[in-house]
PDB file of N, CA, C and O in Angstrom:
ATOM      1  N   MET A   1       0.837  -1.188   0.000  1.00  0.00           N
ATOM      2  CA  MET A   1       0.000   0.000   0.000  1.00  0.00           C
ATOM      3  C   MET A   1       0.879   1.248   0.000  1.00  0.00           C
ATOM      4  O   MET A   1       1.875   1.321   0.719  1.00  0.00           O
ATOM      5  N   LYS A   2       0.504   2.201  -0.797  1.00  0.00           N
ATOM      6  CA  LYS A   2       1.277   3.433  -0.936  1.00  0.00           C
ATOM      7  C   LYS A   2       0.963   4.393   0.215  1.00  0.00           C
ATOM      8  O   LYS A   2      -0.153   4.434   0.734  1.00  0.00           O
ATOM      9  N   THR A   3       1.979   5.153   0.591  1.00  0.00           N
ATOM     10  CA  THR A   3       1.803   6.213   1.576  1.00  0.00           C
ATOM     11  C   THR A   3       1.588   7.518   0.821  1.00  0.00           C
ATOM     12  O   THR A   3       2.416   7.918   0.003  1.00  0.00           O
ATOM     13  N   ILE A   4       0.468   8.175   1.105  1.00  0.00           N
ATOM     14  CA  ILE A   4       0.114   9.413   0.408  1.00  0.00           C
ATOM     15  C   ILE A   4       0.046  10.542   1.425  1.00  0.00           C
ATOM     16  O   ILE A   4      -0.654  10.450   2.434  1.00  0.00           O
ATOM     17  N   THR A   5       0.785  11.606   1.141  1.00  0.00           N
ATOM     18  CA  THR A   5       0.754  12.800   1.980  1.00  0.00           C
ATOM     19  C   THR A   5       0.440  13.994   1.096  1.00  0.00           C
ATOM     20  O   THR A   5       1.062  14.198   0.053  1.00  0.00           O
ATOM     21  N   LEU A   6      -0.528  14.772   1.529  1.00  0.00           N
ATOM     22  CA  LEU A   6      -0.920  15.983   0.817  1.00  0.00           C
ATOM     23  C   LEU A   6      -0.531  17.189   1.665  1.00  0.00           C
ATOM     24  O   LEU A   6      -1.051  17.382   2.764  1.00  0.00           O
ATOM     25  N   PHE A   7       0.388  17.997   1.142  1.00  0.00           N
ATOM     26  CA  PHE A   7       0.757  19.256   1.784  1.00  0.00           C
ATOM     27  C   PHE A   7      -0.075  20.347   1.135  1.00  0.00           C
ATOM     28  O   PHE A   7      -0.029  20.526  -0.082  1.00  0.00           O
ATOM     29  N   GLY A   8      -0.828  21.069   1.932  1.00  0.00           N
ATOM     30  CA  GLY A   8      -1.665  22.118   1.370  1.00  0.00           C
ATOM     31  C   GLY A   8      -2.227  23.006   2.452  1.00  0.00           C
ATOM     32  O   GLY A   8      -1.657  23.134   3.535  1.00  0.00           O
ATOM     33  N   SER A   9      -3.351  23.614   2.145  1.00  0.00           N
ATOM     34  CA  SER A   9      -4.051  24.488   3.076  1.00  0.00           C
ATOM     35  C   SER A   9      -5.547  24.247   2.928  1.00  0.00           C
ATOM     36  O   SER A   9      -6.046  23.989   1.833  1.00  0.00           O
ATOM     37  N   GLU A  10      -6.250  24.337   4.050  1.00  0.00           N
ATOM     38  CA  GLU A  10      -7.692  24.116   3.994  1.00  0.00           C
ATOM     39  C   GLU A  10      -8.411  25.188   3.184  1.00  0.00           C
ATOM     40  O   GLU A  10      -9.560  24.989   2.788  1.00  0.00           O
ATOM     41  N   ASN A  11      -7.756  26.323   2.929  1.00  0.00           N
ATOM     42  CA  ASN A  11      -8.359  27.409   2.152  1.00  0.00           C
ATOM     43  C   ASN A  11      -7.968  27.382   0.681  1.00  0.00           C
ATOM     44  O   ASN A  11      -8.408  28.235  -0.090  1.00  0.00           O
ATOM     45  N   CYS A  12      -7.154  26.421   0.286  1.00  0.00           N
ATOM     46  CA  CYS A  12      -6.670  26.330  -1.088  1.00  0.00           C
ATOM     47  C   CYS A  12      -7.605  25.431  -1.902  1.00  0.00           C
ATOM     48  O   CYS A  12      -7.809  24.269  -1.551  1.00  0.00           O
ATOM     49  N   HIS A  13      -8.169  25.964  -2.981  1.00  0.00           N
ATOM     50  CA  HIS A  13      -9.125  25.181  -3.765  1.00  0.00           C
ATOM     51  C   HIS A  13      -8.497  23.923  -4.357  1.00  0.00           C
ATOM     52  O   HIS A  13      -9.171  22.899  -4.477  1.00  0.00           O
ATOM     53  N   LYS A  14      -7.216  23.981  -4.731  1.00  0.00           N
ATOM     54  CA  LYS A  14      -6.558  22.783  -5.279  1.00  0.00           C
ATOM     55  C   LYS A  14      -6.313  21.741  -4.186  1.00  0.00           C
ATOM     56  O   LYS A  14      -6.421  20.543  -4.446  1.00  0.00           O
ATOM     57  N   SER A  15      -5.991  22.174  -2.987  1.00  0.00           N
ATOM     58  CA  SER A  15      -5.830  21.241  -1.869  1.00  0.00           C
ATOM     59  C   SER A  15      -7.153  20.518  -1.595  1.00  0.00           C
ATOM     60  O   SER A  15      -7.174  19.308  -1.365  1.00  0.00           O
ATOM     61  N   ILE A  16      -8.237  21.261  -1.622  1.00  0.00           N
ATOM     62  CA  ILE A  16      -9.564  20.680  -1.420  1.00  0.00           C
ATOM     63  C   ILE A  16      -9.884  19.707  -2.543  1.00  0.00           C
ATOM     64  O   ILE A  16     -10.457  18.644  -2.308  1.00  0.00           O
ATOM     65  N   TYR A  17      -9.511  20.076  -3.772  1.00  0.00           N
ATOM     66  CA  TYR A  17      -9.717  19.194  -4.916  1.00  0.00           C
ATOM     67  C   TYR A  17      -9.029  17.849  -4.689  1.00  0.00           C
ATOM     68  O   TYR A  17      -9.639  16.800  -4.892  1.00  0.00           O
ATOM     69  N   TYR A  18      -7.760  17.874  -4.270  1.00  0.00           N
ATOM     70  CA  TYR A  18      -7.020  16.624  -4.058  1.00  0.00           C
ATOM     71  C   TYR A  18      -7.587  15.821  -2.891  1.00  0.00           C
ATOM     72  O   TYR A  18      -7.615  14.592  -2.942  1.00  0.00           O
ATOM     73  N   GLN A  19      -8.033  16.498  -1.852  1.00  0.00           N
ATOM     74  CA  GLN A  19      -8.671  15.780  -0.749  1.00  0.00           C
ATOM     75  C   GLN A  19      -9.891  15.013  -1.259  1.00  0.00           C
ATOM     76  O   GLN A  19     -10.072  13.838  -0.940  1.00  0.00           O
ATOM     77  N   ASN A  20     -10.715  15.683  -2.044  1.00  0.00           N
ATOM     78  CA  ASN A  20     -11.902  15.038  -2.614  1.00  0.00           C
ATOM     79  C   ASN A  20     -11.514  13.919  -3.576  1.00  0.00           C
ATOM     80  O   ASN A  20     -12.180  12.885  -3.623  1.00  0.00           O
ATOM     81  N   PHE A  21     -10.450  14.116  -4.338  1.00  0.00           N
ATOM     82  CA  PHE A  21      -9.946  13.107  -5.270  1.00  0.00           C
ATOM     83  C   PHE A  21      -9.621  11.821  -4.507  1.00  0.00           C
ATOM     84  O   PHE A  21     -10.063  10.738  -4.891  1.00  0.00           O
ATOM     85  N   PHE A  22      -8.851  11.945  -3.429  1.00  0.00           N
ATOM     86  CA  PHE A  22      -8.459  10.762  -2.650  1.00  0.00           C
ATOM     87  C   PHE A  22      -9.655  10.138  -1.935  1.00  0.00           C
ATOM     88  O   PHE A  22      -9.809   8.917  -1.928  1.00  0.00           O
ATOM     89  N   GLU A  23     -10.489  10.964  -1.342  1.00  0.00           N
ATOM     90  CA  GLU A  23     -11.654  10.448  -0.609  1.00  0.00           C
ATOM     91  C   GLU A  23     -12.630   9.724  -1.530  1.00  0.00           C
ATOM     92  O   GLU A  23     -13.180   8.689  -1.154  1.00  0.00           O
ATOM     93  N   SER A  24     -12.852  10.255  -2.732  1.00  0.00           N
ATOM     94  CA  SER A  24     -13.798   9.636  -3.661  1.00  0.00           C
ATOM     95  C   SER A  24     -13.306   8.273  -4.156  1.00  0.00           C
ATOM     96  O   SER A  24     -14.093   7.467  -4.651  1.00  0.00           O
ATOM     97  N   ARG A  25     -12.011   8.024  -4.022  1.00  0.00           N
ATOM     98  CA  ARG A  25     -11.425   6.741  -4.429  1.00  0.00           C
ATOM     99  C   ARG A  25     -11.082   5.867  -3.228  1.00  0.00           C
ATOM    100  O   ARG A  25     -10.409   4.844  -3.357  1.00  0.00           O
ATOM    101  N   ASN A  26     -11.560   6.290  -2.054  1.00  0.00           N
ATOM    102  CA  ASN A  26     -11.312   5.564  -0.805  1.00  0.00           C
ATOM    103  C   ASN A  26      -9.833   5.307  -0.560  1.00  0.00           C
ATOM    104  O   ASN A  26      -9.449   4.233  -0.095  1.00  0.00           O
ATOM    105  N   LEU A  27      -9.007   6.297  -0.875  1.00  0.00           N
ATOM    106  CA  LEU A  27      -7.568   6.193  -0.658  1.00  0.00           C
ATOM    107  C   LEU A  27      -7.206   6.873   0.661  1.00  0.00           C
ATOM    108  O   LEU A  27      -7.613   8.006   0.918  1.00  0.00           O
ATOM    109  N   GLU A  28      -6.447   6.180   1.482  1.00  0.00           N
ATOM    110  CA  GLU A  28      -5.986   6.780   2.724  1.00  0.00           C
ATOM    111  C   GLU A  28      -4.869   7.765   2.427  1.00  0.00           C
ATOM    112  O   GLU A  28      -3.969   7.477   1.638  1.00  0.00           O
ATOM    113  N   PHE A  29      -4.933   8.926   3.060  1.00  0.00           N
ATOM    114  CA  PHE A  29      -3.906   9.937   2.874  1.00  0.00           C
ATOM    115  C   PHE A  29      -3.816  10.767   4.144  1.00  0.00           C
ATOM    116  O   PHE A  29      -4.737  10.802   4.960  1.00  0.00           O
ATOM    117  N   THR A  30      -2.683  11.430   4.283  1.00  0.00           N
ATOM    118  CA  THR A  30      -2.479  12.351   5.388  1.00  0.00           C
ATOM    119  C   THR A  30      -2.482  13.758   4.818  1.00  0.00           C
ATOM    120  O   THR A  30      -1.772  14.058   3.859  1.00  0.00           O
ATOM    121  N   PHE A  31      -3.298  14.621   5.430  1.00  0.00           N
ATOM    122  CA  PHE A  31      -3.337  16.023   5.006  1.00  0.00           C
ATOM    123  C   PHE A  31      -2.544  16.848   6.005  1.00  0.00           C
ATOM    124  O   PHE A  31      -2.787  16.784   7.210  1.00  0.00           O
ATOM    125  N   GLN A  32      -1.599  17.619   5.498  1.00  0.00           N
ATOM    126  CA  GLN A  32      -0.775  18.459   6.356  1.00  0.00           C
ATOM    127  C   GLN A  32      -0.956  19.912   5.949  1.00  0.00           C
ATOM    128  O   GLN A  32      -0.485  20.340   4.896  1.00  0.00           O
ATOM    129  N   ASP A  33      -1.648  20.664   6.803  1.00  0.00           N
ATOM    130  CA  ASP A  33      -1.935  22.068   6.528  1.00  0.00           C
ATOM    131  C   ASP A  33      -0.691  22.899   6.852  1.00  0.00           C
ATOM    132  O   ASP A  33      -0.347  23.094   8.018  1.00  0.00           O
ATOM    133  N   VAL A  34      -0.038  23.376   5.820  1.00  0.00           N
ATOM    134  CA  VAL A  34       1.242  24.073   5.969  1.00  0.00           C
ATOM    135  C   VAL A  34       1.085  25.516   6.451  1.00  0.00           C
ATOM    136  O   VAL A  34       2.067  26.147   6.842  1.00  0.00           O
ATOM    137  N   LEU A  35      -0.130  26.038   6.425  1.00  0.00           N
ATOM    138  CA  LEU A  35      -0.346  27.397   6.918  1.00  0.00           C
ATOM    139  C   LEU A  35      -0.724  27.401   8.391  1.00  0.00           C
ATOM    140  O   LEU A  35      -0.628  28.431   9.059  1.00  0.00           O
ATOM    141  N   LYS A  36      -1.150  26.259   8.894  1.00  0.00           N
ATOM    142  CA  LYS A  36      -1.538  26.169  10.303  1.00  0.00           C
ATOM    143  C   LYS A  36      -0.470  25.518  11.174  1.00  0.00           C
ATOM    144  O   LYS A  36      -0.505  25.650  12.397  1.00  0.00           O
ATOM    145  N   ASN A  37       0.471  24.824  10.560  1.00  0.00           N
ATOM    146  CA  ASN A  37       1.462  24.083  11.326  1.00  0.00           C
ATOM    147  C   ASN A  37       2.861  24.346  10.767  1.00  0.00           C
ATOM    148  O   ASN A  37       3.167  23.968   9.636  1.00  0.00           O
ATOM    149  N   ASP A  38       3.693  24.989  11.559  1.00  0.00           N
ATOM    150  CA  ASP A  38       5.045  25.335  11.107  1.00  0.00           C
ATOM    151  C   ASP A  38       5.900  24.106  10.821  1.00  0.00           C
ATOM    152  O   ASP A  38       6.761  24.146   9.942  1.00  0.00           O
ATOM    153  N   ASN A  39       5.677  23.020  11.546  1.00  0.00           N
ATOM    154  CA  ASN A  39       6.444  21.791  11.297  1.00  0.00           C
ATOM    155  C   ASN A  39       6.120  21.215   9.924  1.00  0.00           C
ATOM    156  O   ASN A  39       7.015  20.767   9.208  1.00  0.00           O
ATOM    157  N   PHE A  40       4.844  21.226   9.556  1.00  0.00           N
ATOM    158  CA  PHE A  40       4.438  20.760   8.231  1.00  0.00           C
ATOM    159  C   PHE A  40       5.025  21.664   7.151  1.00  0.00           C
ATOM    160  O   PHE A  40       5.472  21.190   6.106  1.00  0.00           O
ATOM    161  N   ALA A  41       5.018  22.977   7.413  1.00  0.00           N
ATOM    162  CA  ALA A  41       5.572  23.938   6.455  1.00  0.00           C
ATOM    163  C   ALA A  41       7.059  23.676   6.246  1.00  0.00           C
ATOM    164  O   ALA A  41       7.544  23.691   5.115  1.00  0.00           O
ATOM    165  N   GLN A  42       7.773  23.438   7.328  1.00  0.00           N
ATOM    166  CA  GLN A  42       9.209  23.179   7.203  1.00  0.00           C
ATOM    167  C   GLN A  42       9.465  21.866   6.472  1.00  0.00           C
ATOM    168  O   GLN A  42      10.394  21.768   5.670  1.00  0.00           O
ATOM    169  N   GLU A  43       8.644  20.862   6.749  1.00  0.00           N
ATOM    170  CA  GLU A  43       8.776  19.579   6.053  1.00  0.00           C
ATOM    171  C   GLU A  43       8.606  19.768   4.546  1.00  0.00           C
ATOM    172  O   GLU A  43       9.340  19.178   3.754  1.00  0.00           O
ATOM    173  N   LEU A  44       7.628  20.598   4.154  1.00  0.00           N
ATOM    174  CA  LEU A  44       7.408  20.878   2.738  1.00  0.00           C
ATOM    175  C   LEU A  44       8.581  21.662   2.149  1.00  0.00           C
ATOM    176  O   LEU A  44       9.047  21.343   1.055  1.00  0.00           O
ATOM    177  N   ARG A  45       9.058  22.673   2.855  1.00  0.00           N
ATOM    178  CA  ARG A  45      10.194  23.460   2.365  1.00  0.00           C
ATOM    179  C   ARG A  45      11.415  22.574   2.120  1.00  0.00           C
ATOM    180  O   ARG A  45      12.174  22.795   1.177  1.00  0.00           O
ATOM    181  N   ASN A  46      11.593  21.582   2.969  1.00  0.00           N
ATOM    182  CA  ASN A  46      12.741  20.680   2.848  1.00  0.00           C
ATOM    183  C   ASN A  46      12.679  19.816   1.587  1.00  0.00           C
ATOM    184  O   ASN A  46      13.692  19.246   1.180  1.00  0.00           O
ATOM    185  N   LEU A  47      11.512  19.714   0.970  1.00  0.00           N
ATOM    186  CA  LEU A  47      11.365  18.922  -0.247  1.00  0.00           C
ATOM    187  C   LEU A  47      11.880  19.645  -1.491  1.00  0.00           C
ATOM    188  O   LEU A  47      12.106  19.024  -2.529  1.00  0.00           O
ATOM    189  N   TYR A  48      12.063  20.966  -1.377  1.00  0.00           N
ATOM    190  CA  TYR A  48      12.451  21.769  -2.533  1.00  0.00           C
ATOM    191  C   TYR A  48      13.800  22.449  -2.282  1.00  0.00           C
ATOM    192  O   TYR A  48      14.031  22.995  -1.203  1.00  0.00           O
ATOM    193  N   PRO A  49      14.685  22.412  -3.277  1.00  0.00           N
ATOM    194  CA  PRO A  49      16.012  23.021  -3.120  1.00  0.00           C
ATOM    195  C   PRO A  49      15.962  24.509  -2.761  1.00  0.00           C
ATOM    196  O   PRO A  49      16.823  24.999  -2.029  1.00  0.00           O
ATOM    197  N   ASN A  50      14.963  25.225  -3.271  1.00  0.00           N
ATOM    198  CA  ASN A  50      14.877  26.663  -3.000  1.00  0.00           C
ATOM    199  C   ASN A  50      14.208  26.969  -1.657  1.00  0.00           C
ATOM    200  O   ASN A  50      14.174  28.123  -1.231  1.00  0.00           O
ATOM    201  N   GLY A  51      13.673  25.938  -0.988  1.00  0.00           N
ATOM    202  CA  GLY A  51      13.067  26.115   0.322  1.00  0.00           C
ATOM    203  C   GLY A  51      11.735  26.833   0.318  1.00  0.00           C
ATOM    204  O   GLY A  51      11.245  27.239   1.372  1.00  0.00           O
ATOM    205  N   ASN A  52      11.138  26.998  -0.859  1.00  0.00           N
ATOM    206  CA  ASN A  52       9.851  27.678  -0.944  1.00  0.00           C
ATOM    207  C   ASN A  52       8.717  26.769  -0.499  1.00  0.00           C
ATOM    208  O   ASN A  52       8.851  25.546  -0.466  1.00  0.00           O
ATOM    209  N   LEU A  53       7.613  27.389  -0.163  1.00  0.00           N
ATOM    210  CA  LEU A  53       6.428  26.684   0.307  1.00  0.00           C
ATOM    211  C   LEU A  53       5.496  26.425  -0.878  1.00  0.00           C
ATOM    212  O   LEU A  53       4.484  27.105  -1.046  1.00  0.00           O
ATOM    213  N   HIS A  54       5.855  25.424  -1.703  1.00  0.00           N
ATOM    214  CA  HIS A  54       5.066  25.106  -2.891  1.00  0.00           C
ATOM    215  C   HIS A  54       3.937  24.155  -2.508  1.00  0.00           C
ATOM    216  O   HIS A  54       4.174  22.990  -2.189  1.00  0.00           O
ATOM    217  N   PHE A  55       2.716  24.661  -2.543  1.00  0.00           N
ATOM    218  CA  PHE A  55       1.587  23.770  -2.276  1.00  0.00           C
ATOM    219  C   PHE A  55       0.461  24.081  -3.232  1.00  0.00           C
ATOM    220  O   PHE A  55       0.317  25.219  -3.679  1.00  0.00           O
ATOM    221  N   PRO A  56      -0.350  23.067  -3.554  1.00  0.00           N
ATOM    222  CA  PRO A  56      -0.306  21.724  -2.999  1.00  0.00           C
ATOM    223  C   PRO A  56       0.830  20.874  -3.590  1.00  0.00           C
ATOM    224  O   PRO A  56       1.143  20.945  -4.778  1.00  0.00           O
ATOM    225  N   THR A  57       1.410  20.094  -2.733  1.00  0.00           N
ATOM    226  CA  THR A  57       2.397  19.096  -3.117  1.00  0.00           C
ATOM    227  C   THR A  57       1.924  17.764  -2.559  1.00  0.00           C
ATOM    228  O   THR A  57       1.467  17.679  -1.419  1.00  0.00           O
ATOM    229  N   ILE A  58       2.039  16.736  -3.370  1.00  0.00           N
ATOM    230  CA  ILE A  58       1.636  15.393  -2.958  1.00  0.00           C
ATOM    231  C   ILE A  58       2.870  14.498  -2.970  1.00  0.00           C
ATOM    232  O   ILE A  58       3.646  14.493  -3.926  1.00  0.00           O
ATOM    233  N   LEU A  59       3.031  13.754  -1.903  1.00  0.00           N
ATOM    234  CA  LEU A  59       4.055  12.720  -1.848  1.00  0.00           C
ATOM    235  C   LEU A  59       3.363  11.376  -1.936  1.00  0.00           C
ATOM    236  O   LEU A  59       2.473  11.069  -1.142  1.00  0.00           O
ATOM    237  N   ILE A  60       3.776  10.580  -2.902  1.00  0.00           N
ATOM    238  CA  ILE A  60       3.314   9.192  -3.006  1.00  0.00           C
ATOM    239  C   ILE A  60       4.561   8.356  -2.789  1.00  0.00           C
ATOM    240  O   ILE A  60       5.424   8.254  -3.661  1.00  0.00           O
ATOM    241  N   ASP A  61       4.638   7.759  -1.608  1.00  0.00           N
ATOM    242  CA  ASP A  61       5.882   7.146  -1.144  1.00  0.00           C
ATOM    243  C   ASP A  61       6.961   8.232  -1.218  1.00  0.00           C
ATOM    244  O   ASP A  61       6.865   9.228  -0.500  1.00  0.00           O
ATOM    245  N   ASP A  62       7.979   8.070  -2.060  1.00  0.00           N
ATOM    246  CA  ASP A  62       9.041   9.074  -2.162  1.00  0.00           C
ATOM    247  C   ASP A  62       8.914   9.975  -3.386  1.00  0.00           C
ATOM    248  O   ASP A  62       9.763  10.838  -3.609  1.00  0.00           O
ATOM    249  N   LYS A  63       7.862   9.781  -4.181  1.00  0.00           N
ATOM    250  CA  LYS A  63       7.670  10.587  -5.391  1.00  0.00           C
ATOM    251  C   LYS A  63       6.956  11.891  -5.045  1.00  0.00           C
ATOM    252  O   LYS A  63       5.868  11.881  -4.470  1.00  0.00           O
ATOM    253  N   ARG A  64       7.581  13.009  -5.400  1.00  0.00           N
ATOM    254  CA  ARG A  64       7.010  14.328  -5.141  1.00  0.00           C
ATOM    255  C   ARG A  64       6.286  14.827  -6.382  1.00  0.00           C
ATOM    256  O   ARG A  64       6.855  14.849  -7.473  1.00  0.00           O
ATOM    257  N   LEU A  65       5.034  15.226  -6.214  1.00  0.00           N
ATOM    258  CA  LEU A  65       4.234  15.779  -7.311  1.00  0.00           C
ATOM    259  C   LEU A  65       3.711  17.148  -6.888  1.00  0.00           C
ATOM    260  O   LEU A  65       3.052  17.280  -5.856  1.00  0.00           O
ATOM    261  N   ARG A  66       4.007  18.147  -7.679  1.00  0.00           N
ATOM    262  CA  ARG A  66       3.518  19.489  -7.363  1.00  0.00           C
ATOM    263  C   ARG A  66       2.354  19.823  -8.276  1.00  0.00           C
ATOM    264  O   ARG A  66       2.517  19.972  -9.487  1.00  0.00           O
ATOM    265  N   ASN A  67       1.174  19.937  -7.677  1.00  0.00           N
ATOM    266  CA  ASN A  67      -0.033  20.322  -8.405  1.00  0.00           C
ATOM    267  C   ASN A  67      -0.237  19.467  -9.663  1.00  0.00           C
ATOM    268  O   ASN A  67      -0.393  20.009 -10.757  1.00  0.00           O
ATOM    269  N   PRO A  68      -0.236  18.131  -9.515  1.00  0.00           N
ATOM    270  CA  PRO A  68      -0.339  17.267 -10.698  1.00  0.00           C
ATOM    271  C   PRO A  68      -1.742  17.258 -11.300  1.00  0.00           C
ATOM    272  O   PRO A  68      -2.729  17.532 -10.617  1.00  0.00           O
ATOM    273  N   ASN A  69      -1.809  16.934 -12.598  1.00  0.00           N
ATOM    274  CA  ASN A  69      -3.123  16.717 -13.202  1.00  0.00           C
ATOM    275  C   ASN A  69      -3.581  15.295 -12.846  1.00  0.00           C
ATOM    276  O   ASN A  69      -2.793  14.488 -12.351  1.00  0.00           O
ATOM    277  N   ASP A  70      -4.837  15.004 -13.100  1.00  0.00           N
ATOM    278  CA  ASP A  70      -5.393  13.692 -12.722  1.00  0.00           C
ATOM    279  C   ASP A  70      -4.638  12.542 -13.376  1.00  0.00           C
ATOM    280  O   ASP A  70      -4.397  11.516 -12.738  1.00  0.00           O
ATOM    281  N   LYS A  71      -4.268  12.701 -14.626  1.00  0.00           N
ATOM    282  CA  LYS A  71      -3.586  11.637 -15.358  1.00  0.00           C
ATOM    283  C   LYS A  71      -2.259  11.274 -14.685  1.00  0.00           C
ATOM    284  O   LYS A  71      -1.967  10.098 -14.465  1.00  0.00           O
ATOM    285  N   ASP A  72      -1.462  12.294 -14.362  1.00  0.00           N
ATOM    286  CA  ASP A  72      -0.172  12.035 -13.707  1.00  0.00           C
ATOM    287  C   ASP A  72      -0.364  11.469 -12.301  1.00  0.00           C
ATOM    288  O   ASP A  72       0.376  10.583 -11.874  1.00  0.00           O
ATOM    289  N   LEU A  73      -1.341  11.975 -11.603  1.00  0.00           N
ATOM    290  CA  LEU A  73      -1.604  11.497 -10.255  1.00  0.00           C
ATOM    291  C   LEU A  73      -2.009  10.026 -10.291  1.00  0.00           C
ATOM    292  O   LEU A  73      -1.510   9.230  -9.495  1.00  0.00           O
ATOM    293  N   LEU A  74      -2.895   9.658 -11.192  1.00  0.00           N
ATOM    294  CA  LEU A  74      -3.307   8.256 -11.312  1.00  0.00           C
ATOM    295  C   LEU A  74      -2.154   7.353 -11.739  1.00  0.00           C
ATOM    296  O   LEU A  74      -2.047   6.213 -11.287  1.00  0.00           O
ATOM    297  N   LYS A  75      -1.293   7.873 -12.614  1.00  0.00           N
ATOM    298  CA  LYS A  75      -0.135   7.094 -13.049  1.00  0.00           C
ATOM    299  C   LYS A  75       0.720   6.695 -11.850  1.00  0.00           C
ATOM    300  O   LYS A  75       1.117   5.537 -11.728  1.00  0.00           O
ATOM    301  N   TRP A  76       1.002   7.639 -10.974  1.00  0.00           N
ATOM    302  CA  TRP A  76       1.861   7.344  -9.823  1.00  0.00           C
ATOM    303  C   TRP A  76       1.136   6.534  -8.762  1.00  0.00           C
ATOM    304  O   TRP A  76       1.767   5.764  -8.037  1.00  0.00           O
ATOM    305  N   LEU A  77      -0.163   6.692  -8.658  1.00  0.00           N
ATOM    306  CA  LEU A  77      -0.930   5.884  -7.703  1.00  0.00           C
ATOM    307  C   LEU A  77      -0.989   4.413  -8.138  1.00  0.00           C
ATOM    308  O   LEU A  77      -1.049   3.507  -7.308  1.00  0.00           O
ATOM    309  N   ASN A  78      -0.970   4.201  -9.461  1.00  0.00           N
ATOM    310  CA  ASN A  78      -1.103   2.838  -9.977  1.00  0.00           C
ATOM    311  C   ASN A  78       0.229   2.140 -10.201  1.00  0.00           C
ATOM    312  O   ASN A  78       0.239   0.978 -10.605  1.00  0.00           O
ATOM    313  N   LYS A  79       1.350   2.802  -9.955  1.00  0.00           N
ATOM    314  CA  LYS A  79       2.658   2.171 -10.143  1.00  0.00           C
ATOM    315  C   LYS A  79       2.916   1.132  -9.087  1.00  0.00           C
ATOM    316  O   LYS A  79       3.971   0.498  -9.089  1.00  0.00           O
TER     317      LYS A  79
END
């Protein structure tokens, strides 16, 4: 089973989109609100060389996807 982590914000429409995407497919995921939790924000910054807070970002195991389209997201979920 894949580990899915969604870095985003509850006020971000794309973050909400991905939450609904995972829930509608009964996929377990962890949502980390980077605007409410500094530890989550730092974890996200550590994923990028420039240290910026790029969200939404999805981690599927060790694969980092920044704002992926459905096709790319499904590709990595089905690998």
